[in-house]
N, CA, C, O and the ligand as a Tripos MOL2 file, in Angstrom:
@<TRIPOS>MOLECULE
protein
  289   287    73     0     0
PROTEIN
NO_CHARGES

@<TRIPOS>ATOM
      1 N          19.8480  183.0610  -17.6760 N.3       1 MET1
      2 CA         18.6450  182.9620  -16.8570 C.3       1 MET1
      3 C          17.6470  183.9990  -17.3120 C.2       1 MET1
      4 O          18.0220  185.1110  -17.6850 O.2       1 MET1
      5 N          16.3960  183.6460  -17.2850 N.am      2 PRO2
      6 CA         15.3640  184.5760  -17.7110 C.3       2 PRO2
      7 C          15.1240  185.7130  -16.6950 C.2       2 PRO2
      8 O          15.3580  185.5700  -15.4950 O.2       2 PRO2
      9 N          14.6580  186.8160  -17.2240 N.am      3 LEU3
     10 CA         14.4070  187.9710  -16.3760 C.3       3 LEU3
     11 C          12.8960  188.0420  -16.1400 C.2       3 LEU3
     12 O          12.1020  188.1150  -17.0780 O.2       3 LEU3
     13 N          12.5310  188.0190  -14.8650 N.am      4 TYR4
     14 CA         11.1300  188.1090  -14.5020 C.3       4 TYR4
     15 C          10.8290  189.4500  -13.8600 C.2       4 TYR4
     16 O          11.7170  190.1050  -13.3150 O.2       4 TYR4
     17 N           9.5820  189.8460  -13.9280 N.am      5 GLU5
     18 CA          9.1790  191.1360  -13.2830 C.3       5 GLU5
     19 C           8.3240  190.7280  -12.0880 C.2       5 GLU5
     20 O           7.4710  189.8440  -12.1640 O.2       5 GLU5
     21 N           8.5930  191.4070  -10.9980 N.am      6 TYR6
     22 CA          7.8490  191.1690   -9.7670 C.3       6 TYR6
     23 C           7.2520  192.4500   -9.2390 C.2       6 TYR6
     24 O           7.7730  193.5410   -9.4720 O.2       6 TYR6
     25 N           6.1400  192.3040   -8.5170 N.am      7 GLN7
     26 CA          5.5340  193.4730   -7.8770 C.3       7 GLN7
     27 C           5.3750  193.1880   -6.3880 C.2       7 GLN7
     28 O           4.8620  192.1410   -5.9920 O.2       7 GLN7
     29 N           5.8210  194.1320   -5.5770 N.am      8 CYS8
     30 CA          5.7480  193.9550   -4.1330 C.3       8 CYS8
     31 C           4.2830  194.0110   -3.6940 C.2       8 CYS8
     32 O           3.5000  194.8370   -4.1650 O.2       8 CYS8
     33 N           3.9510  193.1280   -2.7990 N.am      9 SER9
     34 CA          2.5770  193.1380   -2.3230 C.3       9 SER9
     35 C           2.3810  194.1560   -1.2070 C.2       9 SER9
     36 O           1.2560  194.3950   -0.7670 O.2       9 SER9
     37 N           3.4830  194.7580   -0.7480 N.am     10 GLY10
     38 CA          3.3820  195.7320    0.3000 C.3      10 GLY10
     39 C           3.3080  197.1590   -0.1710 C.2      10 GLY10
     40 O           2.4960  197.9540    0.3030 O.2      10 GLY10
     41 N           4.1840  197.4740   -1.1290 N.am     11 CYS11
     42 CA          4.2550  198.8900   -1.5910 C.3      11 CYS11
     43 C           4.0540  199.0050   -3.0970 C.2      11 CYS11
     44 O           4.2090  200.0840   -3.6690 O.2      11 CYS11
     45 N           3.7050  197.8800   -3.7430 N.am     12 ASP12
     46 CA          3.4530  197.8830   -5.1660 C.3      12 ASP12
     47 C           4.6420  198.2790   -6.0130 C.2      12 ASP12
     48 O           4.4850  198.6630   -7.1720 O.2      12 ASP12
     49 N           5.7980  198.1900   -5.4560 N.am     13 GLU13
     50 CA          7.0410  198.4510   -6.2150 C.3      13 GLU13
     51 C           7.2430  197.3590   -7.2340 C.2      13 GLU13
     52 O           7.1050  196.1740   -6.9300 O.2      13 GLU13
     53 N           7.5630  197.7540   -8.4220 N.am     14 ARG14
     54 CA          7.8330  196.7850   -9.4660 C.3      14 ARG14
     55 C           9.3230  196.7630   -9.6960 C.2      14 ARG14
     56 O           9.9820  197.8010   -9.7600 O.2      14 ARG14
     57 N           9.8430  195.5500   -9.8210 N.am     15 PHE15
     58 CA         11.2300  195.3670  -10.1020 C.3      15 PHE15
     59 C          11.4800  194.0850  -10.8330 C.2      15 PHE15
     60 O          10.6500  193.1760  -10.8050 O.2      15 PHE15
     61 N          12.6080  193.9970  -11.4870 N.am     16 GLU16
     62 CA         12.9410  192.8110  -12.2650 C.3      16 GLU16
     63 C          14.0420  192.0150  -11.5690 C.2      16 GLU16
     64 O          14.8930  192.5880  -10.8890 O.2      16 GLU16
     65 N          14.0230  190.7540  -11.7330 N.am     17 ALA17
     66 CA         15.0260  189.8930  -11.1050 C.3      17 ALA17
     67 C          15.2860  188.7210  -12.0110 C.2      17 ALA17
     68 O          14.3800  188.1880  -12.6530 O.2      17 ALA17
     69 N          16.5160  188.3400  -12.0500 N.am     18 LEU18
     70 CA         16.9170  187.1310  -12.7700 C.3      18 LEU18
     71 C          16.5930  185.9290  -11.9100 C.2      18 LEU18
     72 O          16.9700  185.8640  -10.7400 O.2      18 LEU18
     73 N          15.8910  184.9800  -12.5010 N.am     19 GLN19
     74 CA         15.4740  183.7970  -11.7350 C.3      19 GLN19
     75 C          15.7490  182.5700  -12.5860 C.2      19 GLN19
     76 O          15.7480  182.6110  -13.8160 O.2      19 GLN19
     77 N          15.9810  181.4880  -11.8800 N.am     20 ARG20
     78 CA         16.0920  180.2300  -12.6070 C.3      20 ARG20
     79 C          14.6770  179.8040  -13.0540 C.2      20 ARG20
     80 O          13.6620  180.1910  -12.4740 O.2      20 ARG20
     81 N          14.6760  178.9960  -14.1080 N.am     21 ILE21
     82 CA         13.4270  178.5340  -14.6190 C.3      21 ILE21
     83 C          12.7750  177.6490  -13.5320 C.2      21 ILE21
     84 O          13.3980  176.7230  -13.0120 O.2      21 ILE21
     85 N          11.5410  177.9520  -13.2150 N.am     22 GLY22
     86 CA         10.8210  177.1990  -12.1930 C.3      22 GLY22
     87 C          10.8560  177.8610  -10.8330 C.2      22 GLY22
     88 O          10.1000  177.4950   -9.9330 O.2      22 GLY22
     89 N          11.7550  178.8570  -10.6830 N.am     23 ASP23
     90 CA         11.8360  179.5660   -9.4280 C.3      23 ASP23
     91 C          10.7100  180.5900   -9.3480 C.2      23 ASP23
     92 O          10.4830  181.3550  -10.2850 O.2      23 ASP23
     93 N          10.0160  180.5930   -8.2250 N.am     24 ASP24
     94 CA          8.8760  181.4860   -8.1300 C.3      24 ASP24
     95 C           9.1880  182.7850   -7.4040 C.2      24 ASP24
     96 O           8.2950  183.5940   -7.1500 O.2      24 ASP24
     97 N          10.4500  182.9790   -7.0730 N.am     25 GLY25
     98 CA         10.8480  184.2280   -6.4770 C.3      25 GLY25
     99 C          10.5160  184.3930   -5.0440 C.2      25 GLY25
    100 O          10.4580  185.5160   -4.5430 O.2      25 GLY25
    101 N          10.2920  183.2820   -4.3510 N.am     26 LYS26
    102 CA          9.9240  183.4080   -2.9340 C.3      26 LYS26
    103 C          11.0850  183.9180   -2.0850 C.2      26 LYS26
    104 O          10.8920  184.4160   -0.9760 O.2      26 LYS26
    105 N          12.2630  183.7880   -2.6160 N.am     27 ASP27
    106 CA         13.4300  184.2390   -1.8730 C.3      27 ASP27
    107 C          13.7680  185.6990   -2.1220 C.2      27 ASP27
    108 O          14.6910  186.2460   -1.5180 O.2      27 ASP27
    109 N          13.0200  186.3200   -3.0070 N.am     28 LEU28
    110 CA         13.2520  187.6940   -3.3550 C.3      28 LEU28
    111 C          12.6660  188.6560   -2.2910 C.2      28 LEU28
    112 O          11.7110  188.3480   -1.5780 O.2      28 LEU28
    113 N          13.2830  189.7920   -2.2420 N.am     29 THR29
    114 CA         12.7570  190.8290   -1.3490 C.3      29 THR29
    115 C          12.5980  192.1150   -2.1380 C.2      29 THR29
    116 O          13.3370  192.3750   -3.0870 O.2      29 THR29
    117 N          11.6270  192.9140   -1.7320 N.am     30 CYS30
    118 CA         11.3700  194.1890   -2.4000 C.3      30 CYS30
    119 C          12.5550  195.1480   -2.1720 C.2      30 CYS30
    120 O          12.9730  195.3400   -1.0300 O.2      30 CYS30
    121 N          13.0910  195.7420   -3.2290 N.am     31 PRO31
    122 CA         14.2060  196.6480   -3.0730 C.3      31 PRO31
    123 C          13.8110  197.9730   -2.4000 C.2      31 PRO31
    124 O          14.6550  198.7340   -1.9250 O.2      31 PRO31
    125 N          12.4810  198.2140   -2.3820 N.am     32 ALA32
    126 CA         12.0150  199.4600   -1.8220 C.3      32 ALA32
    127 C          11.7280  199.3710   -0.3170 C.2      32 ALA32
    128 O          12.1390  200.2370    0.4560 O.2      32 ALA32
    129 N          11.0140  198.3070    0.0850 N.am     33 CYS33
    130 CA         10.5950  198.1830    1.4530 C.3      33 CYS33
    131 C          11.0820  196.9350    2.1390 C.2      33 CYS33
    132 O          10.9550  196.7850    3.3540 O.2      33 CYS33
    133 N          11.6480  196.0270    1.3420 N.am     34 GLY34
    134 CA         12.2520  194.8540    1.9430 C.3      34 GLY34
    135 C          11.2630  193.7270    2.2190 C.2      34 GLY34
    136 O          11.6120  192.7200    2.8350 O.2      34 GLY34
    137 N          10.0260  193.9030    1.7570 N.am     35 LYS35
    138 CA          9.0150  192.8290    1.9920 C.3      35 LYS35
    139 C           9.3740  191.6320    1.1290 C.2      35 LYS35
    140 O           9.8610  191.7860    0.0090 O.2      35 LYS35
    141 N           9.1280  190.4270    1.6610 N.am     36 ARG36
    142 CA          9.4810  189.2440    0.9470 C.3      36 ARG36
    143 C           8.2970  188.7140    0.1250 C.2      36 ARG36
    144 O           7.1680  189.1920    0.2370 O.2      36 ARG36
    145 N           8.5940  187.7370   -0.6790 N.am     37 LYS37
    146 CA          7.5920  187.1020   -1.5380 C.3      37 LYS37
    147 C           6.8220  188.0700   -2.4200 C.2      37 LYS37
    148 O           5.6100  188.2170   -2.2620 O.2      37 LYS37
    149 N           7.4880  188.7180   -3.3260 N.am     38 PRO38
    150 CA          6.7840  189.5630   -4.2850 C.3      38 PRO38
    151 C           5.9470  188.7570   -5.2530 C.2      38 PRO38
    152 O           6.2250  187.5800   -5.4830 O.2      38 PRO38
    153 N           4.9450  189.3600   -5.8120 N.am     39 ASN39
    154 CA          4.1030  188.6930   -6.7830 C.3      39 ASN39
    155 C           4.7660  188.7580   -8.1480 C.2      39 ASN39
    156 O           5.3090  189.7800   -8.5650 O.2      39 ASN39
    157 N           4.6970  187.6440   -8.8080 N.am     40 LYS40
    158 CA          5.2780  187.6160  -10.1580 C.3      40 LYS40
    159 C           4.3230  188.3530  -11.1170 C.2      40 LYS40
    160 O           3.1190  188.0950  -11.1200 O.2      40 LYS40
    161 N           4.8600  189.2470  -11.9080 N.am     41 VAL41
    162 CA          4.0650  189.9900  -12.8610 C.3      41 VAL41
    163 C           4.2190  189.3730  -14.2230 C.2      41 VAL41
    164 O           5.3210  189.2150  -14.7480 O.2      41 VAL41
    165 N           3.0890  189.0330  -14.7740 N.am     42 PHE42
    166 CA          3.1240  188.4370  -16.0980 C.3      42 PHE42
    167 C           3.1280  189.4980  -17.1760 C.2      42 PHE42
    168 O           2.9950  190.6830  -16.8680 O.2      42 PHE42
    169 N           3.2700  189.1230  -18.3850 N.am     43 SER43
    170 CA          3.3710  190.0700  -19.4910 C.3      43 SER43
    171 C           2.2590  191.1020  -19.4200 C.2      43 SER43
    172 O           1.0980  190.7670  -19.1850 O.2      43 SER43
    173 N           2.6220  192.3430  -19.6230 N.am     44 THR44
    174 CA          1.6830  193.4140  -19.4690 C.3      44 THR44
    175 C           0.5980  193.3600  -20.5810 C.2      44 THR44
    176 O          -0.5180  193.8440  -20.3930 O.2      44 THR44
    177 N           0.9370  192.7890  -21.6830 N.am     45 PHE45
    178 CA         -0.0480  192.7280  -22.7610 C.3      45 PHE45
    179 C          -1.1490  191.7500  -22.4530 C.2      45 PHE45
    180 O          -2.2260  191.8220  -23.0460 O.2      45 PHE45
    181 N          -0.8990  190.8210  -21.5220 N.am     46 ALA46
    182 CA         -1.8730  189.8160  -21.2000 C.3      46 ALA46
    183 C          -2.8110  190.3090  -20.1280 C.2      46 ALA46
    184 O          -3.9310  189.8160  -19.9950 O.2      46 ALA46
    185 N          -2.3480  191.3040  -19.3460 N.am     47 ALA47
    186 CA         -3.1870  191.8090  -18.2360 C.3      47 ALA47
    187 C          -3.8420  193.0790  -18.6460 C.2      47 ALA47
    188 O          -3.2740  193.8610  -19.4080 O.2      47 ALA47
    189 N          -5.0350  193.3020  -18.1540 N.am     48 GLY48
    190 CA         -5.7300  194.5680  -18.4100 C.3      48 GLY48
    191 C          -6.4330  194.6400  -19.7350 C.2      48 GLY48
    192 O          -7.1050  195.6340  -20.0100 O.2      48 GLY48
    193 N          -6.3110  193.6520  -20.5520 N.am     49 SER49
    194 CA         -6.9640  193.7010  -21.8500 C.3      49 SER49
    195 C          -8.4470  193.4660  -21.7350 C.2      49 SER49
    196 O          -9.1850  193.7030  -22.6920 O.2      49 SER49
    197 N          -8.9150  192.9950  -20.5570 N.am     50 ALA50
    198 CA        -10.3210  192.6880  -20.3820 C.3      50 ALA50
    199 C         -11.1210  193.9940  -20.2630 C.2      50 ALA50
    200 O         -12.3500  193.9840  -20.3280 O.2      50 ALA50
    201 N         -10.4260  195.0870  -20.0920 N.am     51 ALA51
    202 CA        -11.1660  196.3510  -19.9280 C.3      51 ALA51
    203 C         -11.7510  196.7910  -21.2620 C.2      51 ALA51
    204 O         -12.7180  197.5520  -21.3000 O.2      51 ALA51
    205 N         -11.1830  196.3270  -22.3210 N.am     52 HIS52
    206 CA        -11.6560  196.6980  -23.6290 C.3      52 HIS52
    207 C         -12.7000  195.6770  -24.1030 C.2      52 HIS52
    208 O         -12.3690  194.5330  -24.4140 O.2      52 HIS52
    209 N         -13.9420  196.1050  -24.1520 N.am     53 GLY53
    210 CA        -14.9780  195.1680  -24.5980 C.3      53 GLY53
    211 C         -15.2920  195.3850  -26.0350 C.2      53 GLY53
    212 O         -14.7370  196.2770  -26.6780 O.2      53 GLY53
    213 N         -16.1700  194.5850  -26.5430 N.am     54 ALA54
    214 CA        -16.5960  194.7520  -27.8980 C.3      54 ALA54
    215 C         -17.4260  196.0290  -28.0260 C.2      54 ALA54
    216 O         -18.2000  196.3520  -27.1240 O.2      54 ALA54
    217 N         -17.2820  196.7310  -29.0940 N.am     55 PRO55
    218 CA        -18.0400  197.9710  -29.2710 C.3      55 PRO55
    219 C         -19.5440  197.7000  -29.2270 C.2      55 PRO55
    220 O         -20.0740  196.8030  -29.8820 O.2      55 PRO55
    221 N         -20.1890  198.5250  -28.4180 N.am     56 GLN56
    222 CA        -21.6310  198.3270  -28.2270 C.3      56 GLN56
    223 C         -22.4130  199.0670  -29.3330 C.2      56 GLN56
    224 O         -21.8870  199.9800  -29.9680 O.2      56 GLN56
    225 N         -23.6400  198.6680  -29.5450 N.am     57 GLY57
    226 CA        -24.4910  199.3800  -30.5160 C.3      57 GLY57
    227 C         -24.3550  198.8610  -31.9070 C.2      57 GLY57
    228 O         -24.9970  199.4030  -32.8070 O.2      57 GLY57
    229 N         -23.5720  197.8550  -32.1520 N.am     58 ALA58
    230 CA        -23.4470  197.3420  -33.5040 C.3      58 ALA58
    231 C         -24.7560  196.6700  -33.8920 C.2      58 ALA58
    232 O         -25.2700  195.7970  -33.1920 O.2      58 ALA58
    233 N         -25.2590  197.0970  -35.0010 N.am     59 ALA59
    234 CA        -26.5050  196.5160  -35.4630 C.3      59 ALA59
    235 C         -26.3210  195.0730  -35.8850 C.2      59 ALA59
    236 O         -25.3700  194.7470  -36.5950 O.2      59 ALA59
    237 N         -27.2160  194.2130  -35.4550 N.am     60 PRO60
    238 CA        -27.0950  192.8200  -35.8550 C.3      60 PRO60
    239 C         -27.3560  192.6770  -37.3370 C.2      60 PRO60
    240 O         -28.1760  193.3770  -37.9310 O.2      60 PRO60
    241 N         -26.6400  191.7580  -37.8940 N.am     61 ALA61
    242 CA        -26.7940  191.5580  -39.3440 C.3      61 ALA61
    243 C         -28.1980  191.0420  -39.6500 C.2      61 ALA61
    244 O         -28.6000  189.9620  -39.2190 O.2      61 ALA61
    245 N         -28.9010  191.8340  -40.3860 N.am     62 ALA62
    246 CA        -30.2830  191.3980  -40.6930 C.3      62 ALA62
    247 C         -30.2380  190.3030  -41.7750 C.2      62 ALA62
    248 O         -29.3970  190.3000  -42.6740 O.2      62 ALA62
    249 N         -31.1770  189.3950  -41.6310 N.am     63 PRO63
    250 CA        -31.1730  188.2810  -42.6580 C.3      63 PRO63
    251 C         -31.6080  188.8950  -44.0190 C.2      63 PRO63
    252 O         -32.7760  189.1920  -44.2670 O.2      63 PRO63
    253 N         -30.6470  189.0490  -44.8140 N.am     64 HIS64
    254 CA        -30.8790  189.7240  -46.1100 C.3      64 HIS64
    255 C         -30.6960  188.7330  -47.2280 C.2      64 HIS64
    256 O         -29.5750  188.3640  -47.5800 O.2      64 HIS64
    257 N         -31.7730  188.3210  -47.7650 N.am     65 SER65
    258 CA        -31.6500  187.3530  -48.8560 C.3      65 SER65
    259 C         -31.6320  188.0780  -50.1930 C.2      65 SER65
    260 O         -32.4020  189.0060  -50.4410 O.2      65 SER65
    261 N         -30.7550  187.6330  -51.0120 N.am     66 CYS66
    262 CA        -30.5630  188.2990  -52.2910 C.3      66 CYS66
    263 C         -31.1290  187.4620  -53.4090 C.2      66 CYS66
    264 O         -30.5050  187.2640  -54.4510 O.2      66 CYS66
    265 N         -32.3430  186.9720  -53.1630 N.am     67 GLN67
    266 CA        -32.9180  186.1530  -54.2060 C.3      67 GLN67
    267 C         -33.3830  187.0510  -55.3610 C.2      67 GLN67
    268 O         -34.1090  188.0220  -55.1480 O.2      67 GLN67
    269 N         -32.9870  186.7410  -56.4940 N.am     68 SER68
    270 CA        -33.3980  187.5220  -57.6490 C.3      68 SER68
    271 C         -34.3350  186.6850  -58.5130 C.2      68 SER68
    272 O         -34.2810  185.4560  -58.5630 O.2      68 SER68
    273 N         -35.1670  187.4130  -59.1640 N.am     69 GLY69
    274 CA        -36.1080  186.6870  -60.0020 C.3      69 GLY69
    275 C         -37.2040  186.0180  -59.2410 C.2      69 GLY69
    276 O         -37.7530  186.6130  -58.3130 O.2      69 GLY69
    277 N         -37.5330  184.8620  -59.5740 N.am     70 GLY70
    278 CA        -38.5950  184.1870  -58.8730 C.3      70 GLY70
    279 C         -39.7800  183.9450  -59.8140 C.2      70 GLY70
    280 O         -40.6650  183.1350  -59.5380 O.2      70 GLY70
    281 N         -39.7650  184.6380  -60.8710 N.am     71 PHE71
    282 CA        -40.8030  184.4340  -61.8460 C.3      71 PHE71
    283 C         -40.3330  183.4780  -62.9440 C.2      71 PHE71
    284 O         -39.7700  183.9000  -63.9550 O.2      71 PHE71
    285 N         -40.5580  182.2810  -62.7410 N.am     72 GLY72
    286 CA        -40.1000  181.2160  -63.6310 C.3      72 GLY72
    287 C         -40.2320  181.5550  -65.0060 C.2      72 GLY72
    288 O         -39.8860  180.7550  -65.8750 O.2      72 GLY72
    289 ZN          7.8410  196.8870   -1.2910 Zn       73 ZN73
@<TRIPOS>BOND
     1     1     2 1
     2     2     3 1
     3     3     4 2
     4     3     5 am
     5     5     6 1
     6     6     7 1
     7     7     8 2
     8     7     9 am
     9     9    10 1
    10    10    11 1
    11    11    12 2
    12    11    13 am
    13    13    14 1
    14    14    15 1
    15    15    16 2
    16    15    17 am
    17    17    18 1
    18    18    19 1
    19    19    20 2
    20    19    21 am
    21    21    22 1
    22    22    23 1
    23    23    24 2
    24    23    25 am
    25    25    26 1
    26    26    27 1
    27    27    28 2
    28    27    29 am
    29    29    30 1
    30    30    31 1
    31    31    32 2
    32    31    33 am
    33    33    34 1
    34    34    35 1
    35    35    36 2
    36    35    37 am
    37    37    38 1
    38    38    39 1
    39    39    40 2
    40    39    41 am
    41    41    42 1
    42    42    43 1
    43    43    44 2
    44    43    45 am
    45    45    46 1
    46    46    47 1
    47    47    48 2
    48    47    49 am
    49    49    50 1
    50    50    51 1
    51    51    52 2
    52    51    53 am
    53    53    54 1
    54    54    55 1
    55    55    56 2
    56    55    57 am
    57    57    58 1
    58    58    59 1
    59    59    60 2
    60    59    61 am
    61    61    62 1
    62    62    63 1
    63    63    64 2
    64    63    65 am
    65    65    66 1
    66    66    67 1
    67    67    68 2
    68    67    69 am
    69    69    70 1
    70    70    71 1
    71    71    72 2
    72    71    73 am
    73    73    74 1
    74    74    75 1
    75    75    76 2
    76    75    77 am
    77    77    78 1
    78    78    79 1
    79    79    80 2
    80    79    81 am
    81    81    82 1
    82    82    83 1
    83    83    84 2
    84    83    85 am
    85    85    86 1
    86    86    87 1
    87    87    88 2
    88    87    89 am
    89    89    90 1
    90    90    91 1
    91    91    92 2
    92    91    93 am
    93    93    94 1
    94    94    95 1
    95    95    96 2
    96    95    97 am
    97    97    98 1
    98    98    99 1
    99    99   100 2
   100    99   101 am
   101   101   102 1
   102   102   103 1
   103   103   104 2
   104   103   105 am
   105   105   106 1
   106   106   107 1
   107   107   108 2
   108   107   109 am
   109   109   110 1
   110   110   111 1
   111   111   112 2
   112   111   113 am
   113   113   114 1
   114   114   115 1
   115   115   116 2
   116   115   117 am
   117   117   118 1
   118   118   119 1
   119   119   120 2
   120   119   121 am
   121   121   122 1
   122   122   123 1
   123   123   124 2
   124   123   125 am
   125   125   126 1
   126   126   127 1
   127   127   128 2
   128   127   129 am
   129   129   130 1
   130   130   131 1
   131   131   132 2
   132   131   133 am
   133   133   134 1
   134   134   135 1
   135   135   136 2
   136   135   137 am
   137   137   138 1
   138   138   139 1
   139   139   140 2
   140   139   141 am
   141   141   142 1
   142   142   143 1
   143   143   144 2
   144   143   145 am
   145   145   146 1
   146   146   147 1
   147   147   148 2
   148   147   149 am
   149   149   150 1
   150   150   151 1
   151   151   152 2
   152   151   153 am
   153   153   154 1
   154   154   155 1
   155   155   156 2
   156   155   157 am
   157   157   158 1
   158   158   159 1
   159   159   160 2
   160   159   161 am
   161   161   162 1
   162   162   163 1
   163   163   164 2
   164   163   165 am
   165   165   166 1
   166   166   167 1
   167   167   168 2
   168   167   169 am
   169   169   170 1
   170   170   171 1
   171   171   172 2
   172   171   173 am
   173   173   174 1
   174   174   175 1
   175   175   176 2
   176   175   177 am
   177   177   178 1
   178   178   179 1
   179   179   180 2
   180   179   181 am
   181   181   182 1
   182   182   183 1
   183   183   184 2
   184   183   185 am
   185   185   186 1
   186   186   187 1
   187   187   188 2
   188   187   189 am
   189   189   190 1
   190   190   191 1
   191   191   192 2
   192   191   193 am
   193   193   194 1
   194   194   195 1
   195   195   196 2
   196   195   197 am
   197   197   198 1
   198   198   199 1
   199   199   200 2
   200   199   201 am
   201   201   202 1
   202   202   203 1
   203   203   204 2
   204   203   205 am
   205   205   206 1
   206   206   207 1
   207   207   208 2
   208   207   209 am
   209   209   210 1
   210   210   211 1
   211   211   212 2
   212   211   213 am
   213   213   214 1
   214   214   215 1
   215   215   216 2
   216   215   217 am
   217   217   218 1
   218   218   219 1
   219   219   220 2
   220   219   221 am
   221   221   222 1
   222   222   223 1
   223   223   224 2
   224   223   225 am
   225   225   226 1
   226   226   227 1
   227   227   228 2
   228   227   229 am
   229   229   230 1
   230   230   231 1
   231   231   232 2
   232   231   233 am
   233   233   234 1
   234   234   235 1
   235   235   236 2
   236   235   237 am
   237   237   238 1
   238   238   239 1
   239   239   240 2
   240   239   241 am
   241   241   242 1
   242   242   243 1
   243   243   244 2
   244   243   245 am
   245   245   246 1
   246   246   247 1
   247   247   248 2
   248   247   249 am
   249   249   250 1
   250   250   251 1
   251   251   252 2
   252   251   253 am
   253   253   254 1
   254   254   255 1
   255   255   256 2
   256   255   257 am
   257   257   258 1
   258   258   259 1
   259   259   260 2
   260   259   261 am
   261   261   262 1
   262   262   263 1
   263   263   264 2
   264   263   265 am
   265   265   266 1
   266   266   267 1
   267   267   268 2
   268   267   269 am
   269   269   270 1
   270   270   271 1
   271   271   272 2
   272   271   273 am
   273   273   274 1
   274   274   275 1
   275   275   276 2
   276   275   277 am
   277   277   278 1
   278   278   279 1
   279   279   280 2
   280   279   281 am
   281   281   282 1
   282   282   283 1
   283   283   284 2
   284   283   285 am
   285   285   286 1
   286   286   287 1
   287   287   288 2
@<TRIPOS>SUBSTRUCTURE
     1 MET1         2 RESIDUE 1 A MET
     2 PRO2         6 RESIDUE 1 A PRO
     3 LEU3        10 RESIDUE 1 A LEU
     4 TYR4        14 RESIDUE 1 A TYR
     5 GLU5        18 RESIDUE 1 A GLU
     6 TYR6        22 RESIDUE 1 A TYR
     7 GLN7        26 RESIDUE 1 A GLN
     8 CYS8        30 RESIDUE 1 A CYS
     9 SER9        34 RESIDUE 1 A SER
    10 GLY10       38 RESIDUE 1 A GLY
    11 CYS11       42 RESIDUE 1 A CYS
    12 ASP12       46 RESIDUE 1 A ASP
    13 GLU13       50 RESIDUE 1 A GLU
    14 ARG14       54 RESIDUE 1 A ARG
    15 PHE15       58 RESIDUE 1 A PHE
    16 GLU16       62 RESIDUE 1 A GLU
    17 ALA17       66 RESIDUE 1 A ALA
    18 LEU18       70 RESIDUE 1 A LEU
    19 GLN19       74 RESIDUE 1 A GLN
    20 ARG20       78 RESIDUE 1 A ARG
    21 ILE21       82 RESIDUE 1 A ILE
    22 GLY22       86 RESIDUE 1 A GLY
    23 ASP23       90 RESIDUE 1 A ASP
    24 ASP24       94 RESIDUE 1 A ASP
    25 GLY25       98 RESIDUE 1 A GLY
    26 LYS26      102 RESIDUE 1 A LYS
    27 ASP27      106 RESIDUE 1 A ASP
    28 LEU28      110 RESIDUE 1 A LEU
    29 THR29      114 RESIDUE 1 A THR
    30 CYS30      118 RESIDUE 1 A CYS
    31 PRO31      122 RESIDUE 1 A PRO
    32 ALA32      126 RESIDUE 1 A ALA
    33 CYS33      130 RESIDUE 1 A CYS
    34 GLY34      134 RESIDUE 1 A GLY
    35 LYS35      138 RESIDUE 1 A LYS
    36 ARG36      142 RESIDUE 1 A ARG
    37 LYS37      146 RESIDUE 1 A LYS
    38 PRO38      150 RESIDUE 1 A PRO
    39 ASN39      154 RESIDUE 1 A ASN
    40 LYS40      158 RESIDUE 1 A LYS
    41 VAL41      162 RESIDUE 1 A VAL
    42 PHE42      166 RESIDUE 1 A PHE
    43 SER43      170 RESIDUE 1 A SER
    44 THR44      174 RESIDUE 1 A THR
    45 PHE45      178 RESIDUE 1 A PHE
    46 ALA46      182 RESIDUE 1 A ALA
    47 ALA47      186 RESIDUE 1 A ALA
    48 GLY48      190 RESIDUE 1 A GLY
    49 SER49      194 RESIDUE 1 A SER
    50 ALA50      198 RESIDUE 1 A ALA
    51 ALA51      202 RESIDUE 1 A ALA
    52 HIS52      206 RESIDUE 1 A HIS
    53 GLY53      210 RESIDUE 1 A GLY
    54 ALA54      214 RESIDUE 1 A ALA
    55 PRO55      218 RESIDUE 1 A PRO
    56 GLN56      222 RESIDUE 1 A GLN
    57 GLY57      226 RESIDUE 1 A GLY
    58 ALA58      230 RESIDUE 1 A ALA
    59 ALA59      234 RESIDUE 1 A ALA
    60 PRO60      238 RESIDUE 1 A PRO
    61 ALA61      242 RESIDUE 1 A ALA
    62 ALA62      246 RESIDUE 1 A ALA
    63 PRO63      250 RESIDUE 1 A PRO
    64 HIS64      254 RESIDUE 1 A HIS
    65 SER65      258 RESIDUE 1 A SER
    66 CYS66      262 RESIDUE 1 A CYS
    67 GLN67      266 RESIDUE 1 A GLN
    68 SER68      270 RESIDUE 1 A SER
    69 GLY69      274 RESIDUE 1 A GLY
    70 GLY70      278 RESIDUE 1 A GLY
    71 PHE71      282 RESIDUE 1 A PHE
    72 GLY72      286 RESIDUE 1 A GLY
    73 ZN73       289 GROUP 0 **** ****
């Protein structure tokens, strides 16, 4: 069985639990406070990455033509 990570909606406790595929963990309870229906936590690398934006201040690429010659 796969191991999923859950976060309690009451005390933000994070814990892992073995669940069957397709089980959403509604029957789980928080080991810290006993609150039911913890939120499933997805891979940490997928969350929070939005905080990193593209570096600002990058100069736009100027249209630079490298035409040489021109004098037939
Ligand atoms: Zn809790």
